[in-house]
C-alpha positions, 0 to 999 in steps of 0.5 A: 538546502543545496543539492549534492554533486552528481558523483556524491548523489550517485554514491548516496544511492548505493549507500542508501540501498545498502543501508535500507535493505528493504524487502518488498517496497520502496514508497513512491516518494522514495522512488522519486528521490532516488530517481532524482539522483539518477537524473543527475548521473549520466549513462557513462557513470551509471553502476547502481540500479534505479530503485523500483517504482510503485507498481500496483493493485487496487494493488502494487508494490516494489522490492529493493534490497542489497541483493539487487546490487549483486547482478550489476556490472562491475565498477569502472576501472578508472574514476569517471567524472560526469559532465554538468547537468543539462538544463533539461536534467536540472528541470526534471530534478527540480520537479521530482525533488521539490528543491530538497536533497534526495540523499539526505531524505533517504537517510531520514527514511532509512528506518521506515517500515520494511516488508510492506507492499503498501506505503505512503510516499517518503519524507521528501514528499511531506509538508514539513520536510526538515523544517526547523531541522527536526528530522535531522535531529531525529535522524541523528538519534536513529529515528524516522518519523511520518504522519498522514491524514486523508479526509474523503467524501463520496456521493452518488450523483444519480441520486436514485436511492432516496427513501431506500434503506441506507446500504452503501457508501455514496448512496447519500453524501458519505464521509468515510472515516479519515484516520490521522496516522503517526508512526516512528521507527527507532533504529537499534544501532546504538544498542548493538543491533545495527539491522534492527528497529522498533516501530511504534504508532497510533491512529485517531480514527476520524468521524464517519456519518455511516458507521454501519458500513465503515465501523466505529469512529472517534476512537484512538487505536494502536497502529503499530508496535513491533520489532523487526530485524534483517538477518544475513541481508535477505531474511526479514523478521517482524513480530508485534502488532501490524496490519498484514494487508499492507505486507501481502498481496498489494491490493492498492493501485500503484502500491500507494494509498494516495492513488487508491480511492477505494478497494474492490478486492477485499477478499483478504479482509473477509478471510481475516487479514487485518487493516491499519484500523484494526491490527492484531498480534502477528509474526512474519518472515520474508526472504529474498531469493536470487533474481528478484524472487521472494517468499514470505509468510506470516501467522496472525491472530485473526480479525473478528470473524464477524467482520471489520465493522464488528472488530472496531467494536470488539477491539476498539483500541487494537490492543487485545492479544486474544478475542476468544469470545468472538471466535477469532483464532490463528490466521496463516498466510504465505506468498511467493512472487517475482518483483523486478524494479524499474530501471533504465532499460528494464520495465517494472514487473511484479507477479505474486500469489498467496494462500490464506488459511484461517482457523477461526470460527466463522458462521456457516450460511444456512446452518448453525455450524462453524467453519474455518475460512480460506482464500487464494489470490494471484496478481500481476502488474507490468510496466508496458511503456517507459517513456523517460529513461531518466525517470524510469518509474514513469510510464503506463502499467497494466495489471490483473487480479483474481481472488477467490474465497470459501463460499460457505462463510464469505459473502464475496466468493470471487473478485476479478480486476483489470487495471491500468495506471500511469505514473508521471503522466506528462513531463510537466506533471512527473509526480501525478498519477492516473488510474482506470480500474474495472472490477467484478465481484461474484456473490456467494450462492450459499449467502444468497440462499440464506438471505432468500430463505428469509425473504431478502432479495440479493444480487448475484454479482457486482460490476464497477468501473472507475477512474481517479487522478492523484494531483500533486499540489505541493510536497505532502499534499495531494487531491484525488478526485474519482468517479465510479459507475457501479452496477448493483451497488448493494448485495441486498435489496433492489438498488439502481446503478450508482455513479459515485463521485469522490474527493480525497485529500492526502496530507503527509507530514 
């Protein structure tokens, strides 16, 4: 498929942004696609801002919307014809678009889920592309489609926990569950609702050889079933079944699950926020203020108060509206933030803070009482280096996080994290990424007292430092090796430090 001319691509960027009206995240693949258009338009013709880049977390996200265009310089009074691309620009374009038309694939993705802080790369970065014209056929009918699968494995190469009760992933060779996710968004323009769509999806949760930690395997679950609408270009409304963890906080490094080999800051999940493997009914409002500020909030039926593993058994298909027998009630979350995208001469900056209040019946440590649950988080990510003005998402990012939760009902009461990650680490590998993360978990004193009261040894904290590299083999295929040194790998028992090595493959369809 031939690439559009520079002027056409420039117009396609503006058109795509006006049509997408995304609230808080453009996927890494989508960034690459629009960045490719930017490469083809010289500085003299630039009027549309470059779409944001994935920032971070584990953690990060990006915000782009129609309001971003309001603060841009006025269009030139006379048409400008950009000169032909230099060989350098053509080479960069080929690397980030994989020979595919970026404007066309942005059109394919125009109904991708909005309001999310964590998302897989877009359809331009997929194994199937538009083979047989199937995405074109779907797009003509206002349908966007995506699919992912991510098998992975982890093992403690120090091999120093043989004969001890199995307590953590990697203690022996572990296969965490790999879910096959299939999602489709159906635009409702033909029904007279041009800014609305319905999302539907299912996931087949793969087999794990450690269900005690990873939950029930082999089940088919509802992933998404929701209605979303944008009102007045700034307000997003979502209602249905969807995972709130992908819409708030941004706890995945780079905002991209491809780069996150594991999560250290799971306090929001402890507090009842849902993951894709266990969704519940939710209602969300998100509003873009001026100058990159936003505010968002949601109400959700909480995860099972006994935790994520229990939820995979009590609600294995994620279709129950209520779970009164488990004590799961209403969870509320609110977040405010500043989310500035990367563009030529402007570095990416994302600051956010939020509060979670859960009315569910959590068991109080050392008591027969029940209590509600609370958690607070604050995270920030900043692009410190921007070495390539033609691909402004590339560069070194630094981030930090602090999360706290109620000690009387949560095992992990505090989490602190420092992270550094590089998107596009070299000119030859502009779509790879590398990350380094240091994390500290403080365990609840209330939980430790309860366990010590029955003769179980516990640790006071956990520290880990890890690195991974997302190697982009071809469109839609990543290999992400990882390594992490963990001090006190288990809360209970006496376990030597672990050196976990892992490998995750990500296939995008």
